[in-house]
C-alpha positions, 0 to 999 in steps of 0.5 A: 496499524497503531495510531497516527502518531506512530513514526512512519516514513519521513515523519507523521502529523500528529492528529487524532483518529481518522483525521490523522490517518488521512492527513498522513496518507495524503502527505505520504502520497505527496512525498511519493509524487515529489520524489523524482524532484528530490524535495519534500512535499509542499502544501500544493503537493499535498492538496493535489493528492487530496483533490485529484488522486484516486489513491487518496479517495481509496484510502479515504474509503479504507480509513472509513471501513477501519473506523466503522469496524472499530466503532462497530457500526453494522453495515457501513464496512460492508457497504464501502467495501462493495463500493470500492469493488464495484467503482474501483475494482479493488478488494481489500480484506477486513484484516489487512493493515495498510501503511500510510500513502499506499499508491494504487497507480491502477486499482482495478484487479488489485486484491489484497486478502487475509491478514496481509501487512502492507508498508508505507508508500507501497505502489501497486501498479494494477491486477495484483494479488497479495494473500494466500489460499491456505491458512499458513500465514500471509504476506508482509510488504515493507515500505517503499516496495513497487508491485509490478502489474499483474504480479502476485505475492502469495503465502507467508512471504516477507518483501524487504524495503524498496524491493521491486517485484516485476510485472507478472511475477509470482513471488512465493519466497522472501524478497530481500530489501533493495532487490529486483525479482522477476519470473515465475516463480520470482527470482532475483534479477539484480540489486535495486540501485539506490538513487537516494529517493527510496528512503523516507 
């Protein structure tokens, strides 16, 4: 994922290691929440994400898992992974790369596997599967994508920035940026209208 000083979305807080990752997760979640108001997140909005949202709690567990693997601390990653699954119903594989501020709106039933790459501020609405049944590559999801409830993204596909995956859609082909796809298999419905809020 790179370190916490990498350029992600609307700029990052430059702090080292785990603290930097969590700070940037909180800021990006707040940015996502404030988007409808057309402003940048303030301290109150960031604090609300840290103190009240499941997404920040989940990202904290995921960042702790990353840190435990990096430090080769035995058993911690496995224990935290089991806790995430038991308490939240969320499964994120060890090789998955998550950007900052990934929003698990309804985490139950979300499975992200293999070496899938998920960008900043991606929203998972619940009951989603991201991965592949074969060792032929894994999905790449760019920034600000919305993955509708029950949608599945399968195989070595590329989902462009700000795309919307409709509820229960099954994506097996690339999706261009700013596109809405629906159905099984998923096909474009219409270009996503840019309201100015989808760019970090």
